[in-house]
N, C-alpha and C positions, 0 to 999 in steps of 0.2 A: 323312327324319327326323319329319314328318309320321306314317308308317306304322309305327315304332318308337312313336310317344306312345301311336298308338289300339290299337296291339297289347296297351299293359300293360291290365293289370285295376287296377282303382279305390284297391286298398290301395298297392300301388305308384305310382301316380300324385300318392297323399297321402305318400306317401314321397319322394318327391324333389320337392314342393312346401316340404316343409321341410326337405330339406336343403342346397334352395337359399335359401329363407327365412334358414337357422342361418347358410349361409356368408355371405350377404349382410348381416346381421349383426355376421358376427366382420372383415366386409374392409372394413365403417364403423368399426368399435371400430378397427380397427389403424390403420387410414389417417387421421383424426380422432381420435376423440377422445384416445387413448392419447396423442401426441404434443401434444397442446394441455394433457392433466393436467399430463404432464411438465413441458413449458414452464410453467407456473403455479405446478409447485414449485418448480422453477430460481426462478425470478421473485420467489415470495415468501421465499423463502431469503434472497435476496442483500437484497431491501427489509428484512427483519430484521439482516440481520447490516449495512448502514449506518447500521437508526435505532440499535442496539448501538452501532457504533461513534462515532455521532453522541455519542450521550450521552457515552460516556468523552471524548470531546471535548470538551463541555460540563464537566464534573464535570474536567477536568484545567484550562481555562480558567478554575473556579470559584476553585481550589487555588491560580492561579496566582499571586491576588491576596493571598493568605493566607501567601504562603511566605517575607515580608520580607525580597527582593533587595534589593540596592541598585541604586536609578535613578543614574547617570548620563551626566556629558554627553559627547560626542563626544572632547573632549580627555582626558576625564578617563579613558573608557574604553580608548583608547587606552595611555593611560602605565597603565593597571590591567594587560592583556594584554600589554603589554610587559614590566611588574614579571615577571609568573606566567611568561612565558616562560623568562624568566632564573634562576629557583630552582625550578625542579622537574626532571623525570626529559629534558624536551624543549630543554632548554639544551644538550645536546650536538648540538642535530641542528638546524643551519641553518634559518633563515628567514628570510625577507622581511615586514614588516610595515608597509602606506604607508595612510595615510588617503586618502579621495575629497573631494572638493568640497560631495557629498550628506552627509557627515557619516559615512557606512560607510566601514567598515574592512577592507581586503582582508591575506589571513594566508595564504601560499605556501612550502609547505614540498616541496625540491626529493625529499628520501626522508625518510622516520617511520614509524618502528611507528604501523600502525595501531590496536590497543589502549592504546596510551600515549595519542594523539594523541585518540582517542574519550573518554579515562575524564578527559583535563583536560579537555576541552572538555563533557562531560555535568560536572563538578565546578563548573567556572567559568561553566555556566549558573544552576548552584544558588547562586552567589553575589551575583551580579552578573543585573540585567534586562540580558538580549539578546534581539534576532531572530536567528536564522540566514538569510538569503535566501539565500546560496549554495552550497551544498556538493558539491564535485566531485572524487571519489575515484579515482586511477587507479593501475595495476596498475604495478608498476616492475623491470625484468629482477630484481632483487634481495630474493631471497625475507621476505617478511616486512615488508615495505617499500612506503608507497606513494607518491604525490605527491599532495598537498593543497593545494588553493583552495579558500578560506571568504569568504565575503564576510557580515561579521557589520554590526550595526546596535545 
């Protein structure tokens, strides 16, 4: 190898040295700079998305106080839910409504159309100040129907 190097003229040695330098710089860029830059862009985008989500959540929280929704006690809320369930499209589907000792209301539908339930819950939450503590939606064998367990407060 030393003999081959010694047999090269000065111009060829300079070209090989430059090629080695450029290859080293490119390898450094590919192995270190590009992955770090990509990671930095992903983290920056993630931070920006999370910041936007936080702002939207804060705006929603501020608007929530201005909606004029009715505040009800646990017993009043249980009565309102029972009344609502018996006077709209959900009355044809059997449900189980129960109040726990902590004031939480548990609602269970064995089979109910998801869209009808979600529309009812959306409308109900805009009329009354409720918190959805838990919402478990499971697929049933019947197409279009789901099993729902919800815990409201």
